[in-house]
C-alpha positions as CSV (number, residue, x, y, z in Angstrom):
1,M,104.8,-89.2,162.3
2,R,105.4,-89.4,158.6
3,Q,102.9,-92.3,158.4
4,T,100.3,-90.3,160.3
5,L,100.7,-87.3,157.9
6,T,100.5,-89.5,154.9
7,I,97.1,-90.9,156.1
8,L,95.9,-87.4,156.9
9,I,96.7,-86.2,153.4
10,L,95.0,-89.2,151.8
11,L,91.9,-88.6,153.8
12,A,91.9,-84.9,153.0
13,F,92.2,-85.4,149.3
14,T,89.6,-88.1,149.4
15,G,87.3,-85.4,150.7
16,F,88.2,-83.0,147.9
17,A,87.6,-85.7,145.2
18,S,84.2,-86.9,146.4
19,G,82.4,-84.4,148.6
20,Q,79.1,-86.3,148.6
21,E,80.6,-89.8,149.0
22,I,79.5,-91.2,152.3
23,N,80.6,-94.8,151.8
24,F,77.9,-96.6,153.8
25,S,77.6,-100.3,152.8
26,R,73.9,-100.9,153.0
27,V,73.3,-99.4,149.6
28,Q,69.8,-100.8,149.4
29,D,68.9,-98.3,152.2
30,M,71.0,-95.4,151.0
31,T,70.1,-95.2,147.3
32,I,68.6,-91.7,147.6
33,W,72.1,-90.3,148.5
34,Y,73.2,-91.3,145.0
35,N,70.0,-91.0,143.1
36,Q,67.1,-88.9,144.4
37,S,64.6,-90.7,142.0
38,L,65.0,-94.0,143.9
39,K,62.3,-93.3,146.5
40,T,60.7,-96.6,145.6
41,E,58.2,-97.1,148.4
42,K,55.1,-95.1,149.5
43,Q,56.0,-94.8,153.1
44,N,58.0,-92.5,155.4
45,T,61.5,-93.8,156.1
46,L,64.3,-92.7,158.5
47,N,67.8,-94.1,158.1
48,L,70.5,-93.6,160.7
49,N,74.1,-94.8,160.0
50,Y,77.4,-95.0,161.9
51,R,80.7,-96.1,160.6
52,S,84.1,-96.2,162.4
53,V,87.3,-96.9,160.5
54,Q,90.8,-97.2,162.0
55,Y,94.1,-96.9,160.1
56,G,97.1,-98.7,161.6
57,G,96.0,-97.9,165.2
58,Q,97.2,-94.3,164.7
59,I,94.3,-92.4,163.2
60,A,90.6,-93.1,163.0
61,Y,87.6,-91.4,161.5
62,N,83.9,-91.8,162.3
63,S,81.1,-91.2,159.8
64,V,77.5,-90.6,160.8
65,A,74.5,-89.9,158.6
66,A,70.8,-89.3,158.9
67,L,68.4,-89.5,156.0
68,F,64.6,-88.9,156.0
69,S,62.4,-89.5,153.0
70,M,58.6,-89.3,152.5
71,P,56.1,-89.5,149.7
72,L,53.9,-86.4,149.4
73,L,50.7,-88.5,149.5
74,S,47.6,-88.7,151.7
75,K,46.9,-91.9,153.6
76,E,44.5,-93.0,150.9
77,G,47.0,-92.2,148.2
78,K,49.6,-94.4,149.8
79,N,47.3,-97.4,149.5
80,K,46.2,-96.6,145.9
81,P,48.1,-98.8,143.4
82,N,49.7,-97.5,140.2
83,S,49.4,-93.8,141.1
84,G,52.0,-91.1,140.5
85,Y,53.6,-89.3,143.5
86,F,56.1,-86.6,144.5
87,S,58.6,-87.4,147.3
88,F,60.8,-85.3,149.5
89,S,64.1,-86.1,151.3
90,A,66.4,-84.4,153.7
91,G,69.7,-85.6,155.0
92,A,72.9,-84.8,156.8
93,A,76.3,-86.5,157.1
94,S,79.6,-86.0,158.8
95,D,83.1,-87.5,158.6
96,K,85.4,-86.6,161.5
97,T,88.9,-87.9,162.5
98,N,90.0,-88.4,166.0
99,D,91.1,-85.2,167.7
100,G,89.1,-83.2,165.2
101,I,91.9,-83.0,162.7
102,L,89.7,-83.4,159.6
103,N,86.0,-82.6,159.7
104,N,83.7,-82.9,156.7
105,S,80.0,-82.2,156.8
106,L,77.2,-82.4,154.3
107,G,73.5,-81.3,154.1
108,M,71.1,-82.4,151.4
109,L,67.5,-81.6,150.2
110,G,65.9,-83.4,147.3
111,I,62.6,-83.9,145.5
112,S,61.5,-86.5,142.9
113,Y,58.4,-87.5,141.0
114,A,57.4,-91.1,140.0
115,I,54.9,-91.8,137.3
116,P,53.3,-95.3,136.7
117,I,54.2,-96.9,133.4
118,G,52.7,-100.4,133.8
119,R,51.1,-102.9,136.2
120,H,52.6,-104.3,139.3
121,E,53.6,-100.9,140.6
122,T,56.1,-100.2,137.9
123,Y,57.3,-96.6,137.7
124,L,59.5,-94.2,135.8
125,A,61.0,-91.5,138.1
126,A,63.2,-88.4,138.0
127,G,64.7,-86.5,140.9
128,F,67.0,-83.5,141.8
129,Q,69.1,-82.7,144.8
130,A,70.9,-79.7,146.2
131,E,73.8,-80.3,148.6
132,Y,76.1,-78.2,150.6
133,Y,79.5,-79.7,151.5
134,Q,82.1,-78.2,153.9
135,S,85.6,-79.5,154.8
136,Q,87.8,-78.2,157.6
137,L,91.4,-79.1,158.6
138,N,93.1,-78.5,162.0
139,V,96.6,-79.8,162.5
140,A,97.6,-77.5,165.3
141,G,98.6,-80.5,167.4
142,I,100.9,-82.1,164.9
143,S,104.5,-80.9,164.9
144,G,106.4,-80.6,161.7
145,A,103.2,-80.5,159.6
146,F,104.4,-77.5,157.6
147,G,108.1,-77.8,157.0
148,D,108.3,-74.9,154.5
149,Q,107.8,-72.5,157.4
150,F,111.0,-73.7,159.1
151,D,114.7,-73.7,158.5
152,S,117.7,-75.2,160.3
153,Y,117.3,-72.5,163.0
154,G,113.6,-73.0,163.7
155,P,110.4,-71.2,162.5
156,I,110.7,-68.4,159.9
157,E,108.8,-65.4,161.2
158,G,106.0,-64.3,159.0
159,A,106.7,-67.1,156.4
160,P,103.5,-68.2,154.6
161,S,103.0,-71.9,154.0
162,A,102.9,-73.1,150.4
163,D,100.9,-76.1,151.6
164,R,97.3,-75.8,150.4
165,L,96.2,-77.7,153.5
166,A,97.3,-75.0,155.9
167,N,96.1,-75.2,159.5
168,G,92.6,-73.8,159.8
169,W,91.8,-74.5,156.2
170,S,88.1,-74.5,155.6
171,Y,86.0,-74.4,152.4
172,G,82.5,-75.2,151.3
173,H,80.6,-75.6,148.0
174,F,77.2,-76.5,146.6
175,N,76.5,-79.6,144.6
176,I,73.7,-80.1,142.1
177,N,72.7,-83.8,141.5
178,A,70.1,-85.4,139.3
179,G,68.9,-88.9,138.6
180,V,66.4,-91.1,136.7
181,S,65.2,-94.6,137.4
182,V,62.7,-97.4,136.7
183,F,61.5,-99.6,139.5
184,S,58.8,-102.1,140.3
185,N,57.2,-103.2,143.5
186,G,55.6,-106.6,142.7
187,R,54.2,-109.0,145.3
188,N,57.0,-111.5,145.1
189,D,59.8,-109.5,143.4
190,K,61.0,-105.9,143.6
191,W,63.6,-104.3,141.5
192,Y,65.1,-101.0,140.5
193,V,67.6,-99.6,137.9
194,G,68.8,-96.0,138.0
195,G,71.4,-93.6,136.6
196,S,72.6,-90.4,138.2
197,I,75.0,-87.5,137.8
198,M,76.4,-85.9,140.9
199,Q,78.4,-82.6,141.1
200,A,76.8,-81.7,137.7
201,N,77.7,-78.1,138.4
202,Q,81.4,-79.0,138.8
203,P,82.0,-76.8,141.9
204,Y,85.4,-75.6,143.0
205,A,86.8,-77.5,145.9
206,Y,89.3,-74.8,146.9
207,K,89.5,-71.1,147.4
208,I,91.8,-70.8,144.4
209,K,89.5,-71.4,141.4
210,S,91.3,-73.3,138.7
211,D,90.8,-76.3,136.5
212,S,92.9,-78.4,139.0
213,T,90.5,-77.5,141.9
214,R,87.3,-78.1,140.0
215,L,85.4,-81.3,140.8
216,K,84.5,-83.6,138.0
217,P,80.9,-84.9,137.6
218,V,80.3,-88.3,139.3
219,I,78.4,-90.7,137.1
220,G,76.5,-93.4,139.0
221,I,74.6,-96.5,138.2
222,Q,72.3,-98.2,140.8
223,G,70.5,-101.5,140.7
224,G,68.8,-104.0,143.0
225,Y,66.6,-107.1,142.9
226,K,64.7,-108.8,145.8
227,F,62.7,-112.0,145.5
228,T,60.3,-113.0,148.3
229,T,59.1,-116.6,148.7
230,K,55.7,-117.8,149.9
231,E,57.2,-118.2,153.4
232,E,58.3,-114.6,153.4
233,D,62.0,-115.5,153.0
234,E,64.0,-113.1,150.8
235,V,67.0,-113.1,148.5
236,G,68.4,-109.8,147.4
237,F,71.2,-108.4,145.3
238,Y,72.2,-104.7,145.3
239,M,74.9,-102.6,143.6
240,S,76.1,-99.0,143.4
241,M,78.8,-98.0,140.9
242,N,80.3,-94.5,140.8
243,W,82.9,-93.0,138.4
244,E,84.6,-89.7,138.8
245,G,87.0,-89.1,136.0
246,P,89.6,-91.9,136.3
247,A,88.5,-92.7,139.8
248,Y,85.8,-95.2,140.7
249,R,84.0,-96.8,143.7
250,H,81.8,-99.8,143.2
251,Y,79.9,-101.8,145.8
252,Y,77.9,-105.0,145.6
253,N,75.9,-106.8,148.3
254,L,74.2,-110.2,148.3
255,I,71.9,-111.0,151.3
256,Y,69.6,-113.8,152.3
257,T,66.9,-113.2,154.9
258,K,65.0,-115.9,156.8
259,A,61.5,-115.0,158.2
260,I,60.8,-115.9,161.8
261,P,57.3,-117.4,161.9
262,G,54.7,-116.6,164.5
263,V,55.8,-113.0,165.2
264,A,53.0,-110.4,164.9
265,G,53.9,-107.8,162.3
266,G,56.8,-109.9,161.0
267,A,60.4,-110.6,162.0
268,A,63.5,-111.9,160.2
269,V,67.2,-112.5,160.4
270,G,69.5,-112.2,157.4
271,L,73.1,-112.8,156.5
272,G,74.9,-111.1,153.6
273,L,78.3,-110.5,152.0
274,G,79.3,-107.2,150.4
275,Y,82.2,-106.4,148.2
276,R,83.7,-103.0,147.8
277,Y,85.7,-103.3,144.6
278,N,89.5,-103.6,145.2
279,D,89.0,-102.5,148.7
280,A,87.1,-104.7,151.2
281,L,84.9,-107.7,151.8
282,V,82.0,-106.7,154.1
283,P,80.2,-109.6,155.9
284,N,76.9,-108.3,157.4
285,L,74.0,-109.3,159.7
286,E,70.4,-108.0,159.4
287,L,67.8,-108.1,162.2
288,R,64.3,-107.1,161.4
289,Y,61.3,-106.6,163.6
290,Q,58.0,-105.3,162.2
291,K,59.1,-102.0,160.5
292,L,62.5,-101.7,162.2
293,T,65.6,-103.0,160.6
294,L,69.1,-103.2,162.2
295,G,72.3,-103.9,160.2
296,V,75.7,-104.7,161.5
297,L,78.6,-104.8,159.1
298,Y,82.4,-105.3,159.3
299,D,85.1,-104.3,156.8
300,V,87.7,-107.0,156.0
301,N,90.4,-105.0,154.2
302,I,91.7,-106.6,150.9
303,S,93.1,-103.4,149.4
304,T,96.8,-102.6,148.5
305,I,97.0,-100.2,151.4
306,S,98.4,-103.1,153.5
307,A,101.5,-103.1,151.3
308,S,102.5,-99.8,152.9
309,G,102.4,-101.4,156.3
310,I,99.1,-99.8,157.3
311,D,96.3,-102.0,158.7
312,R,92.7,-100.9,158.3
313,N,89.5,-102.1,159.8
314,G,86.0,-100.8,160.2
315,I,82.6,-101.5,161.7
316,E,79.3,-100.1,160.7
317,L,75.8,-99.9,162.2
318,A,72.7,-99.1,160.2
319,L,69.1,-98.5,161.5
320,K,66.1,-98.2,159.3
321,M,62.6,-97.2,160.4
322,D,59.5,-97.3,158.2
323,F,56.4,-95.5,159.3
């Protein structure tokens, strides 16, 4: 029981510290979550993600996300090279533990503008986001969760809990995010570099408004490079690095994709290896058919959480559709 409560508290405070952090490993698909300006392609895109993580076989949480982005261009404008464009995005995400103990949800709307600054589809872009984040906690089914409401004779009638995570706790707040980037969509190589600030408004993450409950801004750096050969094979490297005060979360992914010849509209299969700094290795598989991409990823835990006797593993599915 003590181990279960420890995990719950860690998960809850992770939610307080990083309300917009969704932790999905295909950062090349989810860049807009961290930097709205990184709508680098002139096509509509829908991303669907699912991640399941288990701790010690005692508690698990599932994360789901949906992200839609589109350039605000006519059909002719999408085919016109080196032309500026607005883009719009909308997304929703949720983290939920088994039995509904912890439930976090997030909704996001964003807009950006990219202006050409050179040949080969090279752009400078800026974007802004508004997010609403809500967290709920329900520990009604866990005995002994609030010891300060009990004495040696049992429950103390009418005694309030000093625990800030009291049963039924629920709180929401708005986040304001902004980002800038430079990116290029050349024929054989594509790249992007971006910087962002999330929680720029430093919202309060608890009903009691004090310096200790106010979220710090999250500083992010994003980067990626993809080289395409004459045979349509690809080699790509992507990274996403976030800092929030003394806390950090960095992720890197290297992937090689082999084109399958003779398939109308194109097809490919890829293998990659991701690294979440001081946390996990993430081997991954990519399957691509025309404008549909499926990713399968698995977390191999290398963090120090294993020293406490808690095992952790996770699997992730990612679907991307361009249209």
